[in-house]
ROSE-4610 file (N, C-alpha, C; in Angstrom, 1 decimal, always signed):
// ROSE-4610
residu = [M/M/M/R/R/R/L/L/L/L/L/L/L/L/L/D/D/D/T/T/T/H/H/H/V/V/V/F/F/F/L/L/L/W/W/W/W/W/W/Q/Q/Q/Q/Q/Q/G/G/G/H/H/H/R/R/R/R/R/R/L/L/L/K/K/K/V/V/V/D/D/D/V/V/V/R/R/R/R/R/R/A/A/A/I/I/I/Q/Q/Q/R/R/R/A/A/A/D/D/D/A/A/A/V/V/V/F/F/F/V/V/V/S/S/S/A/A/A/A/A/A/S/S/S/A/A/A/W/W/W/E/E/E/A/A/A/V/V/V/I/I/I/K/K/K/I/I/I/G/G/G/L/L/L/G/G/G/K/K/K/L/L/L/Q/Q/Q/I/I/I/P/P/P/A/A/A/P/P/P/F/F/F/S/S/S/E/E/E/G/G/G/V/V/V/A/A/A/Q/Q/Q/S/S/S/A/A/A/F/F/F/S/S/S/E/E/E/L/L/L/P/P/P/V/V/V/T/T/T/I/I/I/A/A/A/H/H/H/A/A/A/E/E/E/Q/Q/Q/L/L/L/A/A/A/Q/Q/Q/L/L/L/P/P/P/Q/Q/Q/H/H/H/H/H/H/T/T/T/D/D/D/P/P/P/F/F/F/D/D/D/R/R/R/L/L/L/L/L/L/I/I/I/A/A/A/Q/Q/Q/C/C/C/R/R/R/C/C/C/E/E/E/G/G/G/L/L/L/T/T/T/V/V/V/V/V/V/T/T/T/H/H/H/D/D/D/R/R/R/A/A/A/F/F/F/E/E/E/V/V/V/Y/Y/Y/G/G/G/V/V/V/P/P/P/V/V/V/L/L/L/W/W/W/T/T/T]
num = [1/1/1/2/2/2/3/3/3/4/4/4/5/5/5/6/6/6/7/7/7/8/8/8/9/9/9/10/10/10/11/11/11/12/12/12/13/13/13/14/14/14/15/15/15/16/16/16/17/17/17/18/18/18/19/19/19/20/20/20/21/21/21/22/22/22/23/23/23/24/24/24/25/25/25/26/26/26/27/27/27/28/28/28/29/29/29/30/30/30/31/31/31/32/32/32/33/33/33/34/34/34/35/35/35/36/36/36/37/37/37/38/38/38/39/39/39/40/40/40/41/41/41/42/42/42/43/43/43/44/44/44/45/45/45/46/46/46/47/47/47/48/48/48/49/49/49/50/50/50/51/51/51/52/52/52/53/53/53/54/54/54/55/55/55/56/56/56/57/57/57/58/58/58/59/59/59/60/60/60/61/61/61/62/62/62/63/63/63/64/64/64/65/65/65/66/66/66/67/67/67/68/68/68/69/69/69/70/70/70/71/71/71/72/72/72/73/73/73/74/74/74/75/75/75/76/76/76/77/77/77/78/78/78/79/79/79/80/80/80/81/81/81/82/82/82/83/83/83/84/84/84/85/85/85/86/86/86/87/87/87/88/88/88/89/89/89/90/90/90/91/91/91/92/92/92/93/93/93/94/94/94/95/95/95/96/96/96/97/97/97/98/98/98/99/99/99/100/100/100/101/101/101/102/102/102/103/103/103/104/104/104/105/105/105/106/106/106/107/107/107/108/108/108/109/109/109/110/110/110/111/111/111/112/112/112/113/113/113/114/114/114/115/115/115/116/116/116/117/117/117/118/118/118/119/119/119/120/120/120/121/121/121/122/122/122/123/123/123/124/124/124]
x = [+7.6/+7.5/+6.8/+7.4/+6.9/+6.2/+5.0/+4.2/+3.8/+3.7/+3.1/+2.0/+0.8/-0.4/-0.7/-0.9/-1.3/-2.6/-2.9/-4.2/-5.3/-5.5/-6.6/-6.7/-5.6/-5.6/-6.0/-5.6/-6.0/-7.6/-8.2/-9.5/-10.2/-9.7/-10.5/-10.4/-9.3/-9.2/-10.3/-10.5/-11.5/-12.8/-13.1/-14.5/-14.6/-13.7/-13.8/-14.1/-13.6/-13.7/-13.2/-14.0/-13.6/-12.3/-11.9/-10.8/-9.4/-9.6/-8.6/-8.4/-7.6/-7.6/-7.4/-7.8/-7.7/-6.2/-5.4/-3.9/-3.3/-3.7/-3.2/-3.7/-4.9/-5.7/-4.9/-4.5/-3.9/-2.4/-1.8/-0.4/-0.4/-1.4/-1.5/-1.8/-2.5/-2.9/-1.7/-0.8/+0.3/+1.5/+1.6/+2.8/+3.4/+4.7/+5.4/+4.9/+4.6/+4.3/+3.6/+2.5/+1.8/+1.6/+2.1/+2.2/+1.1/+0.6/-0.2/+0.4/+0.7/+1.6/+0.7/+1.3/+0.6/+0.4/+1.0/+0.7/-0.6/-1.0/-2.2/-3.4/-3.2/-4.2/-4.3/-3.3/-3.3/-4.0/-3.7/-4.4/-6.0/-6.2/-7.7/-8.5/-7.9/-8.5/-8.8/-7.8/-7.9/-9.2/-9.2/-10.2/-11.6/-11.6/-12.8/-13.3/-12.4/-12.7/-13.3/-12.7/-13.2/-14.5/-15.0/-16.2/-16.0/-14.7/-14.4/-14.2/-14.4/-14.3/-15.1/-15.6/-16.5/-15.9/-15.6/-15.3/-16.1/-16.5/-17.3/-16.8/-15.5/-14.9/-13.6/-13.0/-11.8/-10.7/-9.8/-8.8/-8.0/-7.7/-6.8/-7.5/-8.8/-9.6/-9.5/-9.6/-9.4/-8.1/-7.0/-5.7/-5.6/-6.0/-6.1/-6.8/-8.0/-8.9/-8.4/-7.6/-7.1/-5.7/-5.2/-4.0/-2.8/-2.8/-1.9/-1.0/+0.1/+1.0/+1.1/+1.0/+1.1/+2.6/+2.9/+4.2/+4.3/+4.9/+5.1/+6.0/+5.8/+6.8/+7.9/+9.1/+10.3/+11.1/+12.1/+13.0/+13.7/+14.2/+14.8/+13.9/+12.6/+11.6/+11.5/+11.5/+11.4/+12.8/+13.8/+15.1/+15.2/+14.7/+14.7/+14.0/+12.9/+12.2/+13.1/+14.2/+15.2/+15.8/+15.9/+16.5/+15.7/+14.5/+13.4/+13.4/+13.4/+13.2/+11.7/+11.4/+10.1/+9.2/+9.2/+8.3/+6.8/+6.5/+5.3/+5.1/+3.9/+3.7/+3.0/+2.3/+1.4/+2.2/+2.1/+3.0/+2.8/+1.6/+1.4/+2.0/+1.9/+2.4/+4.1/+4.6/+6.0/+6.4/+5.8/+6.1/+6.1/+5.1/+5.0/+6.3/+6.5/+7.8/+9.1/+9.2/+10.4/+10.4/+9.2/+9.2/+9.6/+9.1/+9.5/+11.0/+11.6/+13.0/+13.8/+13.3/+14.1/+13.9/+12.7/+12.3/+12.4/+12.8/+12.8/+11.6/+10.5/+9.1/+8.7/+7.7/+7.1/+5.8/+5.6/+4.2/+3.1/+2.0/+0.8/-0.1/-0.2/-0.9/-1.6/-2.3/-2.8/-2.3/-1.4/-1.0/+0.3/+0.3/+1.3/+2.5/+2.3/+3.2/+4.4/+4.2/+5.1/+6.3/+5.9/+7.0/+8.2/+8.2/+9.5/+10.4/+10.1/+10.9/+11.7/+11.6/+12.4/+12.0/+11.0/+10.6/+9.9/+10.0/+9.3/+7.7/+7.0/+5.5/+4.7/+3.6/+2.6/+1.4/+1.1/-0.1/-1.4/-2.4/-3.7/-4.4]
y = [-14.3/-13.0/-12.2/-10.9/-9.9/-8.7/-8.4/-7.5/-6.3/-5.2/-3.9/-3.6/-3.5/-3.2/-1.7/-1.3/+0.1/+0.3/+1.5/+1.9/+1.4/+1.4/+0.9/-0.7/-1.2/-2.7/-3.2/-2.6/-2.9/-2.7/-1.6/-1.3/-2.5/-2.7/-3.7/-5.2/-5.3/-6.6/-6.8/-5.6/-5.5/-5.7/-5.2/-5.2/-6.5/-7.3/-8.5/-8.0/-6.8/-6.3/-7.1/-7.1/-7.9/-7.3/-6.1/-5.5/-6.2/-6.9/-7.6/-9.0/-9.3/-10.5/-11.7/-12.8/-14.1/-14.4/-14.4/-14.6/-13.8/-12.4/-11.5/-11.8/-12.0/-12.4/-13.7/-14.8/-15.8/-15.5/-14.5/-14.2/-13.5/-12.6/-12.1/-13.0/-14.0/-15.1/-16.0/-16.2/-17.0/-16.3/-15.0/-14.2/-14.5/-14.4/-14.6/-13.5/-12.3/-11.2/-10.3/-9.6/-8.7/-7.4/-6.2/-5.0/-3.9/-3.1/-1.9/-0.8/+0.2/+1.3/+2.3/+2.9/+3.9/+5.2/+5.3/+6.3/+6.0/+4.8/+4.4/+4.8/+4.6/+5.0/+6.5/+7.1/+8.6/+9.2/+8.6/+8.9/+8.6/+7.5/+7.1/+8.1/+8.4/+9.3/+10.7/+11.1/+12.5/+12.3/+11.3/+11.1/+11.1/+10.3/+10.2/+11.6/+12.3/+13.8/+14.6/+14.4/+15.2/+14.7/+13.6/+12.9/+12.2/+11.8/+11.1/+9.6/+9.2/+7.8/+7.5/+6.3/+5.7/+4.4/+3.9/+2.6/+2.1/+0.8/+0.3/+0.3/+0.3/+0.2/+1.0/+1.3/+2.1/+1.2/+1.9/+1.4/+0.4/+0.8/-0.2/-1.6/-1.6/-2.9/-3.7/-3.1/-3.8/-4.5/-3.8/-4.3/-5.5/-5.4/-6.5/-7.7/-7.4/-8.5/-9.3/-8.6/-9.2/-10.0/-9.9/-10.4/-9.8/-8.6/-7.9/-7.2/-6.9/-6.0/-4.6/-3.8/-2.4/-1.9/-1.2/-0.7/+0.8/+1.1/+2.5/+3.3/+4.6/+5.5/+5.8/+5.6/+5.9/+7.0/+7.5/+8.5/+8.1/+6.7/+6.1/+6.3/+5.9/+6.0/+7.4/+8.4/+9.8/+10.2/+9.8/+10.1/+9.5/+8.3/+7.6/+8.5/+9.3/+10.1/+11.1/+11.6/+12.4/+11.7/+10.4/+9.6/+9.4/+9.6/+9.3/+10.3/+10.2/+11.1/+11.6/+12.7/+13.2/+12.8/+11.5/+10.9/+11.1/+11.0/+10.8/+11.9/+12.6/+13.7/+13.2/+12.1/+11.7/+11.4/+12.2/+11.9/+10.7/+10.2/+8.8/+7.7/+7.6/+6.6/+6.7/+7.9/+8.1/+7.5/+7.8/+7.1/+5.6/+5.0/+3.6/+3.1/+3.8/+3.4/+3.5/+4.5/+4.6/+3.5/+3.2/+2.0/+0.7/+0.5/-0.7/-0.8/+0.4/+0.3/+0.1/+0.6/+0.5/-0.9/-1.4/-2.8/-3.9/-3.8/-4.8/-5.6/-4.7/-5.2/-5.1/-6.0/-5.9/-5.1/-4.1/-3.3/-4.0/-4.1/-4.6/-3.4/-3.1/-1.9/-2.0/-1.2/-0.9/+0.2/+1.1/+2.4/+2.2/+2.4/+2.1/+3.2/+4.2/+5.2/+4.5/+3.4/+2.8/+2.2/+1.7/+0.9/+1.7/+3.1/+3.8/+3.9/+3.5/+3.5/+2.3/+1.2/+0.1/-0.7/-0.6/-1.6/-2.7/-3.8/-4.9/-4.7/-5.1/-4.7/-6.0/-6.1/-7.2/-6.4/-6.5/-5.8/-6.4/-5.5/-6.0/-6.0]
z = [-0.1/-0.7/+0.4/+0.5/+1.4/+0.6/+0.9/+0.2/+0.9/+0.2/+0.8/+0.0/+0.5/-0.3/-0.4/-1.8/-2.0/-1.3/-1.0/-0.3/-1.1/-2.4/-3.1/-2.9/-3.0/-3.0/-1.6/-0.6/+0.8/+0.8/+0.3/+0.5/-0.4/-1.6/-2.5/-1.7/-1.0/-0.3/+0.8/+1.5/+2.5/+2.0/+0.7/+0.2/-0.6/-0.8/-1.8/-3.3/-3.6/-4.9/-6.0/-7.1/-8.3/-9.0/-8.9/-9.4/-8.9/-7.7/-7.2/-7.9/-8.8/-9.6/-8.7/-9.1/-8.3/-8.0/-9.0/-8.8/-7.8/-7.8/-6.8/-5.5/-5.4/-4.1/-3.5/-4.4/-3.9/-3.5/-4.2/-3.7/-2.5/-2.1/-0.9/+0.3/+0.0/+1.0/+1.2/+0.2/+0.4/+0.8/+0.9/+1.1/+2.5/+2.6/+3.9/+4.9/+4.4/+5.2/+4.2/+4.8/+4.1/+5.0/+4.5/+5.3/+4.6/+5.6/+5.2/+5.8/+5.1/+5.5/+6.4/+7.4/+8.0/+7.2/+6.1/+5.1/+4.4/+4.2/+3.6/+4.5/+5.9/+6.9/+6.8/+6.8/+6.7/+5.5/+4.3/+3.0/+3.3/+3.8/+3.9/+4.9/+5.9/+6.8/+6.4/+5.4/+4.9/+3.9/+3.1/+2.1/+2.8/+3.9/+4.7/+5.1/+5.6/+6.1/+5.0/+3.9/+2.6/+2.0/+2.6/+2.1/+0.7/+0.5/-0.9/-0.5/+0.7/+0.9/+2.2/+2.1/+3.3/+3.5/+4.7/+5.1/+6.3/+6.2/+7.3/+8.8/+8.9/+10.3/+10.3/+11.4/+11.5/+10.6/+10.0/+9.2/+9.9/+11.1/+11.9/+12.1/+12.3/+12.5/+11.2/+10.0/+8.8/+8.7/+9.1/+9.1/+9.9/+11.2/+12.1/+11.7/+11.2/+10.8/+9.6/+8.9/+7.6/+8.0/+9.3/+9.8/+9.1/+8.6/+8.0/+9.1/+8.8/+9.6/+9.3/+10.4/+10.2/+9.9/+8.9/+8.5/+9.0/+10.1/+10.3/+9.4/+9.5/+8.7/+9.5/+9.0/+9.8/+9.2/+10.0/+9.4/+8.2/+8.2/+7.1/+5.8/+5.9/+4.8/+4.3/+5.4/+4.9/+4.1/+4.6/+4.0/+2.5/+2.4/+1.1/+0.1/+0.4/-0.5/-1.3/-0.7/-1.2/-2.4/-2.5/-3.4/-4.8/-4.5/-5.6/-6.7/-7.9/-8.8/-8.9/-9.4/-9.3/-10.6/-10.7/-11.7/-11.3/-10.1/-9.5/-8.4/-8.4/-7.5/-6.2/-6.3/-5.1/-3.9/-2.9/-1.7/-1.0/-1.1/-0.4/-1.2/-2.6/-3.2/-3.2/-3.3/-3.2/-1.8/-0.7/+0.4/+0.4/-0.3/-0.3/-1.1/-2.2/-3.0/-2.0/-1.3/-0.4/+0.6/+1.2/+2.1/+1.4/+0.2/-0.5/-0.7/-1.0/-1.2/-0.1/+1.0/+2.4/+2.9/+2.8/+3.5/+2.6/+1.2/+0.3/+0.1/+0.0/-0.3/-1.7/-2.1/-3.3/-3.1/-4.0/-3.8/-4.6/-4.2/-4.8/-5.2/-6.5/-6.9/-8.3/-8.7/-10.1/-10.8/-10.0/-10.5/-11.2/-12.6/-13.4/-13.2/-12.4/-12.1/-11.2/-10.6/-9.7/-10.5/-11.8/-12.5/-12.8/-12.9/-13.3/-12.2/-10.9/-9.7/-9.4/-10.3/-10.1/-9.0/-8.2/-7.2/-7.6/-7.1/-7.5/-7.4/-8.4/-8.5/-8.7/-8.0/-8.4/-8.7/-10.0/-10.7/-10.3/-10.1/-9.9/-11.2]
């Protein structure tokens, strides 16, 4: 299984947060590959700048310490956005959906808005 972590899920992983179910934590540990999108880093940095989020270390350090892989945003990902219906208006989540569609990934999220897009989802 190849997973893409939603921003919240990545932050919960870093914090050992109890909202991340044991079976989801195991699935992340056993996955063939786990990705964190550059879009999630962008979202986090914006929220940090607005004073809505604090993290103990730079986002990139958290990804590296977790042994996850960074997923860059590509032109193909951006073009996939044009194919998505406007069910969800969050630009970061929409980009994660586009990345999942392009890369054949399963998204790990708690956000029910993802289910209308037909991407494989692992719910937290």
